[in-house]
RODO-2510 file (C-alpha; in nm, 4 decimals, decimal comma):
residues 210
     n   res          X          Y          Z
     1     m    -0,8976    -0,8438     1,8088
     2     a    -1,0842    -1,1219     2,0260
     3     r    -1,0462    -1,3624     1,7196
     4     r    -0,6968    -1,2748     1,6553
     5     p    -0,5500    -1,1634     2,0116
     6     e    -0,1934    -1,2072     1,8845
     7     w    -0,2237    -0,9617     1,6396
     8     t    -0,0936    -0,6133     1,6486
     9     p    -0,3076    -0,3070     1,5808
    10     a    -0,1206    -0,2624     1,2705
    11     a    -0,1883    -0,6349     1,1673
    12     v    -0,5617    -0,5602     1,2173
    13     q    -0,5716    -0,2351     1,0289
    14     s    -0,4000    -0,3997     0,7299
    15     a    -0,6118    -0,7268     0,7532
    16     l    -0,9410    -0,4733     0,7125
    17     m    -0,7595    -0,2799     0,4333
    18     t    -0,6449    -0,5301     0,2206
    19     t    -0,9659    -0,7629     0,2115
    20     a    -1,1682    -0,4518     0,1460
    21     y    -1,4058    -0,4679    -0,1565
    22     m    -1,4474    -0,2102    -0,4478
    23     t    -1,7642    -0,3118    -0,6042
    24     t    -2,1330    -0,3309    -0,4738
    25     k    -2,2367    -0,6712    -0,2970
    26     g    -2,5845    -0,8011    -0,2039
    27     t    -2,7637    -0,6269    -0,4537
    28     r    -3,1067    -0,7687    -0,5661
    29     s    -2,9816    -0,8309    -0,9034
    30     q    -2,6884    -1,0192    -0,7500
    31     s    -2,4746    -0,8492    -1,0089
    32     q    -2,1643    -0,6481    -0,8711
    33     s    -2,0741    -0,3016    -0,9991
    34     q    -1,7959    -0,0578    -0,9316
    35     l    -1,8522     0,1761    -0,6499
    36     l    -2,0008     0,5392    -0,7282
    37     d    -1,9035     0,8745    -0,5866
    38     a    -2,2340     0,9851    -0,4187
    39     a    -2,2129     1,3197    -0,5542
    40     s    -2,1146     1,2945    -0,8881
    41     q    -2,2554     0,9351    -0,9548
    42     q    -1,9477     0,8531    -1,1449
    43     p    -1,6971     0,5613    -1,0849
    44     a    -1,5386     0,6232    -0,7678
    45     t    -1,1732     0,6038    -0,7119
    46     p    -0,9306     0,5281    -0,4120
    47     l    -0,9386     0,8881    -0,3374
    48     d    -1,2841     0,8687    -0,2615
    49     y    -1,3023     0,4947    -0,0776
    50     g    -0,9489     0,4450     0,0048
    51     n    -0,8727     0,1020    -0,0249
    52     g    -1,2501     0,0044    -0,0200
    53     h    -1,5486    -0,1154     0,1824
    54     v    -1,4734    -0,3129     0,5028
    55     d    -1,5367    -0,6993     0,4645
    56     p    -1,5141    -0,8140     0,8453
    57     v    -1,5439    -1,1884     0,7350
    58     a    -1,2729    -1,1652     0,4874
    59     a    -1,0406    -0,9730     0,7310
    60     l    -1,0484    -1,2999     0,9661
    61     d    -0,8112    -1,4826     0,7039
    62     p    -0,6352    -1,2097     0,4850
    63     g    -0,3324    -1,4327     0,4275
    64     l    -0,0797    -1,1799     0,4358
    65     v    -0,0451    -0,8638     0,6659
    66     y     0,1340    -0,5320     0,6750
    67     d     0,2708    -0,5299     1,0215
    68     i     0,4475    -0,2325     1,2026
    69     h     0,7226    -0,2698     1,4439
    70     p     0,8674    -0,0062     1,6669
    71     d     1,1855     0,0491     1,4530
    72     d     1,0002     0,1045     1,1486
    73     y     0,8121     0,3899     1,3173
    74     f     1,1648     0,5233     1,4154
    75     a     1,2663     0,4836     1,0721
    76     f     1,0071     0,6641     0,9211
    77     l     1,0639     0,9726     1,1625
    78     c     1,4294     0,9646     1,0587
    79     a     1,3191     0,9655     0,6862
    80     v     1,1194     1,2943     0,7213
    81     n     1,4122     1,4822     0,8770
    82     t     1,2591     1,5396     1,2282
    83     t     1,4700     1,6454     1,5218
    84     s     1,6144     1,4460     1,7974
    85     a     1,3719     1,6099     2,0155
    86     f     1,0583     1,5389     1,8499
    87     i     1,1832     1,1662     1,8063
    88     g     1,2300     1,1455     2,1749
    89     g     0,8733     1,2935     2,2131
    90     i     0,7165     1,0223     2,0239
    91     t     0,9277     0,7149     2,1250
    92     r     0,9942     0,8222     2,4874
    93     r     1,3273     0,6901     2,4114
    94     n     1,6783     0,8837     2,3738
    95     r     1,7570     0,7720     2,0454
    96     t     1,9135     0,9598     1,7220
    97     c     1,9274     0,8657     1,3578
    98     a     2,2291     0,6893     1,2359
    99     p     2,4483     0,9436     1,0195
   100     d     2,5363     0,6357     0,7855
   101     v     2,1992     0,5136     0,7261
   102     a     2,0049     0,6581     0,4160
   103     y     1,6581     0,6308     0,5927
   104     s     1,3913     0,6653     0,3029
   105     v     1,0436     0,6721     0,2720
   106     t     1,0411     0,6398    -0,1260
   107     s     1,3040     0,6375    -0,3491
   108     t     1,2342     0,9138    -0,6171
   109     s     1,3878     1,0477    -0,9295
   110     g     1,2787     1,3120    -1,1191
   111     p     1,1465     1,5114    -1,3055
   112     a     1,3188     1,3611    -1,5875
   113     a     1,3561     1,5636    -1,9242
   114     d     1,0513     1,4144    -2,0846
   115     g     0,8542     1,4938    -1,7612
   116     t     0,8446     1,1648    -1,6107
   117     y     0,8713     1,1258    -1,2425
   118     t     0,9630     0,7488    -1,1031
   119     a     0,9248     0,6273    -0,7318
   120     t     1,0125     0,2990    -0,5722
   121     l     0,8354     0,2224    -0,2523
   122     r     0,9407    -0,1138    -0,0540
   123     r     0,7123    -0,2863     0,1641
   124     t     0,7094    -0,5897     0,3801
   125     v     0,4254    -0,8322     0,4397
   126     t     0,3710    -1,1192     0,7101
   127     n     0,2774    -1,4357     0,6602
   128     v    -0,0520    -1,5011     0,8739
   129     g    -0,1589    -1,8032     0,6885
   130     g    -0,0290    -2,1424     0,5797
   131     p     0,2496    -2,2315     0,3485
   132     g     0,2087    -2,0969    -0,0022
   133     t     0,2948    -1,8820    -0,3100
   134     y     0,1596    -1,5492    -0,3773
   135     a     0,1786    -1,4099    -0,7119
   136     a     0,1504    -1,0151    -0,7859
   137     e    -0,1036    -0,8750    -1,0508
   138     v    -0,1182    -0,4960    -1,1215
   139     s    -0,4419    -0,3215    -1,2632
   140     l    -0,4325     0,0428    -1,3510
   141     r    -0,6973     0,2842    -1,4973
   142     d    -0,4522     0,4707    -1,7403
   143     p    -0,1757     0,2185    -1,8307
   144     g    -0,0547     0,4794    -2,0892
   145     l    -0,0144     0,7431    -1,8122
   146     v     0,1109     0,5119    -1,5717
   147     k     0,3819     0,2165    -1,5460
   148     v     0,4130    -0,0097    -1,2474
   149     s     0,6295    -0,2804    -1,1795
   150     v     0,6587    -0,5219    -0,8672
   151     e     0,9917    -0,6919    -0,7691
   152     p     0,9858    -0,9979    -0,7091
   153     a     0,6695    -1,0795    -0,8889
   154     t     0,6088    -1,3972    -0,6603
   155     l     0,6444    -1,4268    -0,3036
   156     s     0,6620    -1,7811    -0,1134
   157     f     0,6168    -1,8920     0,2470
   158     a     0,6890    -2,2041     0,4311
   159     a     0,5175    -2,1157     0,7520
   160     a     0,3134    -1,8407     0,9453
   161     g     0,5138    -1,5768     1,0794
   162     e     0,7270    -1,5644     0,7895
   163     r     0,7935    -1,2050     0,6066
   164     r     0,9060    -1,1287     0,2707
   165     s     0,9676    -0,7810     0,1249
   166     y     0,8931    -0,6548    -0,2416
   167     a     0,9500    -0,3161    -0,4140
   168     v     0,6844    -0,1443    -0,6313
   169     t     0,8169     0,1020    -0,8949
   170     v     0,5772     0,3632    -1,0143
   171     t     0,6506     0,5696    -1,3285
   172     m     0,4298     0,8880    -1,4028
   173     g     0,4166     0,9947    -1,7661
   174     a     0,4357     1,4046    -1,8438
   175     p     0,1004     1,5332    -1,6590
   176     p    -0,1890     1,5131    -1,8932
   177     s    -0,3325     1,8392    -1,7115
   178     r    -0,2704     2,0212    -1,3837
   179     n    -0,3628     1,8127    -1,0760
   180     a    -0,4635     1,5225    -1,2932
   181     t    -0,5148     1,2093    -1,1399
   182     s    -0,4902     0,8213    -1,2089
   183     s    -0,5498     0,5029    -0,9827
   184     g    -0,4641     0,1278    -0,9815
   185     r    -0,4108    -0,1579    -0,7550
   186     v    -0,1748    -0,3966    -0,6544
   187     v    -0,3032    -0,7421    -0,5692
   188     w    -0,1105    -1,0502    -0,4179
   189     s    -0,3038    -1,3828    -0,4188
   190     d    -0,2295    -1,7501    -0,3534
   191     g    -0,5245    -1,8363    -0,5357
   192     t    -0,7191    -1,8499    -0,2206
   193     h    -0,6503    -1,5201    -0,0470
   194     v    -0,6687    -1,1518    -0,1950
   195     v    -0,4276    -0,8754    -0,0516
   196     g    -0,5039    -0,5793    -0,2405
   197     s    -0,3588    -0,2366    -0,2122
   198     a    -0,4921     0,0690    -0,3744
   199     l    -0,2520     0,3169    -0,6010
   200     s    -0,3036     0,6667    -0,6454
   201     s    -0,1206     0,8907    -0,8718
   202     v    -0,1478     1,2913    -0,8541
   203     w     0,0291     1,5093    -1,0758
   204     g     0,0815     1,8704    -0,9460
   205     l     0,1955     1,7633    -0,6150
   206     d     0,5629     1,7832    -0,4700
   207     f     0,7134     1,4436    -0,4215
   208     p     0,8764     1,3371    -0,0811
   209     r     1,2467     1,3550    -0,1093
   210     g     1,4577     1,1277     0,1215
***
């Protein structure tokens, strides 16, 4: 934070996560390979390494960050149906959830008749770099089981500090087996910066409602 004193703790965390890498670095052969699970020696997934290994240098110039504001915490607490007393204990303020606001962590539908689930997650990024246009790219381990779309597919920024929102819609097919998992990644890039977020799909768990 000494190099970026104006950043919030959430922005620092975001920069460390979105610039992380998922391949080995600095090997004698100079070749990069996928990270392995230490116990099984099989290719690791986000359930093993989260968003990847931290790259401190890249984190100083992430391009975009997922910042958090106090109202975001309040909206989250309302979405998970906590009590006013609990919210007051967390926020130290006498606030109540507005009855006419549809607070939501995710927007879900399912299960459908064919056994599929669909969830839409809305996220907001803040530009901490210069002007530019970022394009979204999705990679999936099992594209036959999981479909992911990003809307809009491009985000343009004219100056630092600007915020843009997008939605990720994930459709999970009928479960291949109980507690099956799949993974993927959503990356925003302007050709210089790479802003990555891991995706994990787990069958056999209850989806959040609200």
